[in-house]
C-alpha positions as CSV (number, residue, x, y, z in Angstrom):
1,M,-27.7,8.1,-12.9
2,S,-27.6,4.5,-11.8
3,K,-27.8,3.4,-8.2
4,S,-24.3,2.0,-8.1
5,L,-22.8,5.1,-9.6
6,R,-24.5,7.3,-7.1
7,S,-23.3,5.2,-4.2
8,K,-19.7,5.2,-5.5
9,S,-19.7,9.0,-5.9
10,L,-21.3,9.4,-2.4
11,A,-18.6,7.1,-1.0
12,G,-15.9,9.2,-2.7
13,M,-17.3,12.4,-1.3
14,V,-17.5,11.0,2.3
15,I,-13.9,9.7,2.1
16,A,-12.6,13.0,0.8
17,A,-14.4,14.9,3.5
18,M,-12.9,12.6,6.2
19,L,-9.4,13.0,4.9
20,A,-9.8,16.8,4.4
21,A,-10.8,17.2,8.1
22,T,-7.5,15.8,9.5
23,P,-5.2,18.5,10.8
24,L,-1.9,18.5,9.1
25,A,-0.6,22.1,9.7
26,P,2.8,22.1,11.5
27,A,4.3,25.3,12.9
28,M,7.8,26.4,13.9
29,A,8.3,28.1,17.2
30,Q,11.4,29.9,18.3
31,N,12.3,30.8,21.9
32,R,15.2,32.7,23.3
33,A,17.8,30.9,25.4
34,P,18.4,32.3,28.9
35,Q,21.8,33.7,28.0
36,G,20.4,35.7,25.1
37,Q,21.3,33.2,22.4
38,Q,18.8,32.2,19.9
39,A,17.5,28.6,20.5
40,S,15.3,27.0,17.9
41,R,12.4,24.7,18.8
42,F,10.5,22.9,16.1
43,E,6.8,22.1,16.4
44,F,4.8,19.6,14.4
45,D,1.3,18.3,15.2
46,G,1.2,19.9,18.6
47,K,4.5,18.4,19.8
48,T,7.8,20.3,20.2
49,Y,11.2,18.9,19.0
50,Q,14.7,20.2,19.8
51,T,16.2,19.5,16.4
52,R,14.9,19.7,12.9
53,S,15.8,16.1,12.2
54,Q,13.5,14.9,15.0
55,C,10.7,17.1,13.6
56,L,11.2,15.7,10.0
57,A,11.2,12.2,11.4
58,A,7.9,12.8,13.1
59,K,6.5,14.4,9.9
60,K,7.6,11.3,7.9
61,R,5.9,9.0,10.3
62,A,2.7,11.1,10.0
63,Q,2.8,10.9,6.2
64,K,3.1,7.1,6.4
65,R,0.2,6.9,8.8
66,G,-1.8,9.2,6.5
67,T,-1.2,6.8,3.6
68,I,-2.3,3.8,5.6
69,V,-5.4,5.5,7.1
70,G,-6.4,6.7,3.6
71,A,-6.2,3.3,2.1
72,V,-8.0,1.6,5.0
73,A,-10.8,4.2,5.1
74,A,-11.3,4.3,1.4
75,G,-11.2,0.5,1.1
76,A,-13.6,0.0,4.0
77,G,-16.0,2.6,2.6
78,A,-16.0,1.0,-0.9
79,A,-16.5,-2.5,0.6
80,L,-19.4,-1.3,2.8
81,L,-21.1,0.3,-0.1
82,G,-21.1,-2.9,-2.1
83,G,-18.1,-2.6,-4.3
84,N,-16.5,-5.8,-5.7
85,L,-12.9,-6.7,-5.0
86,G,-11.4,-4.8,-8.0
87,E,-13.4,-1.6,-7.2
88,T,-12.5,-1.8,-3.6
89,A,-8.8,-2.2,-4.3
90,L,-8.9,0.7,-6.8
91,V,-10.6,3.0,-4.3
92,A,-8.2,2.0,-1.6
93,G,-5.2,2.9,-3.8
94,G,-6.8,6.3,-4.5
95,G,-7.3,6.8,-0.8
96,A,-3.6,6.0,-0.1
97,L,-2.5,8.5,-2.8
98,L,-4.8,11.1,-1.4
99,G,-3.5,10.5,2.2
100,R,0.1,10.7,1.0
101,E,-0.5,14.0,-0.9
102,L,-2.2,15.6,2.0
103,G,0.8,14.7,4.2
104,R,3.3,15.9,1.5
105,N,1.5,19.3,1.0
106,S,1.6,20.2,4.7
107,K,3.9,23.0,5.9
108,K,7.5,22.2,6.7
109,C,9.0,21.8,10.2
């Protein structure tokens, strides 16, 4: 195995481990209203929202951030490990796709 191939596979594993470690598990919490009516509260990423639309907007923002962070982390890792411009751009695109998929596959609000 050549040295450049080993460094690229190592970079891929490091980036995948970094992205897999990010918490993306939202939860839904319901509390009862004081009058006995059922009031819904939606929770995503440790924050509570009054409506589902607010929760979905927060989730969409988190997905966009995941895409950007994935691209930046993957691109920086490839550049630091000595990849040329084409390889770095290719790895950054892969990181963006991975970040987007991780955000898409999280639980719903």
